[in-house]
N, C-alpha and C positions, 0 to 999 in steps of 0.2 A: 683923454679921449677914449672912447669905447670902440673896439673893433666891431665892424658890421659884416655880416655875412649874406651874400645874395645866393638864393638857390632857385632852381627851375622847378623843384618839387621834391618829394619823398619817394625814394626807391623802394625802400623796405622798412617794415616794422618787425623787430624780433622781441619775443617776450620769453625770458628765461627766469624762472622762479619770480622773485619780486623786482626784477629789473627790467625795463622797457628800453630798447635801443632802436633809434630812429635814424636811418641813413639819409642824408640830404645829397642831391645830385645836382649837377649843372650840365648843360649841353655843350659839348665840345665845339669851340670855334674852328677847329682844324680836322678832327677826326670825323668820318662818316661811316655809317653801317652799309650793309648790302643794298638797302633801298635809298641810299644817298641821303638819309636823314642824319642830323648830328647824332654822335653817340652819347650816351649818358655817362657821366664821369663821376665817381664818388668824390664828394667834396669834405663832408664833415659828419660826424655821428654825435647825436644828442643822446645822453643817457639819463634816464629818469627812473625814480622809484615808481612803483605802481600807482601810489597815491598821487604823486605830482603829475604823472602822465594823465590820469583821470582828470584832474583839475585843468591841465593845459587843454585837453579835448573840449571840456566844457567852455573854457575861455574861447577857443577857436569857433566852437558852435554858435556862441553868442555873437562874435564878430561876423561869422558868415550870415547869421540871422539879420544882422544890422545891414549888410550889404543887400541881401534880398529885399528887406523892407525899403531900402533906398532905391531900389531898381537897377542897381549896378550889375548884379548877376541874377539868374534865375535858375531854379533847379530844373534838371531835365526829367522827362517822364521815363520810367523804365521801358525797355523794349519788350514787345509782346512775348517773344520767346525767352526773355530773361527776366526773372523777377528778382530784383536786388533789394535787400533790406534798406529802410530809410537812411541808416547810418552810413551807407556806402553810396548814397545819391552823388552823381556827378554835378558839377557846377559849370555852367556855360554862360558866356557873356549875354548881356541883355538883348543885344541886337545879334542874333545868331547869324553866321556866315557859313555856308556849306563848306565842308572839308576840302572839296575840289578847288575852291578859290583861294585857299589859305597858303601862305608861304610855308615851305617845309621847315622853316626855322622857328615856327610858332611852337611853344612848349606843349608837349602832349598832355599836360595837365589841363589845357584849355581847348582841346579838340573834342 
């Protein structure tokens, strides 16, 4: 059996020389921040060579494009005051719901 890891998202990507470190986080079921949102808790670190990280990003971009093509997610448009490069585009559910009606337990990756 292979161990599986659940993550609510990526907290930080650190590049040092030829090594890329990706910190995975989960939302705490018990700890809350000042806004009563679940605290982000470090869970695991992925360590890549630059080449394997670049390949992994390409694989994820292809998977994301498949989800976009299937209508599962849609790319959001950059806000007028903030111009973000295409590589940093946020992904939102295909049937967007306003942030006000969302549960505070929804991952920040999908807000």
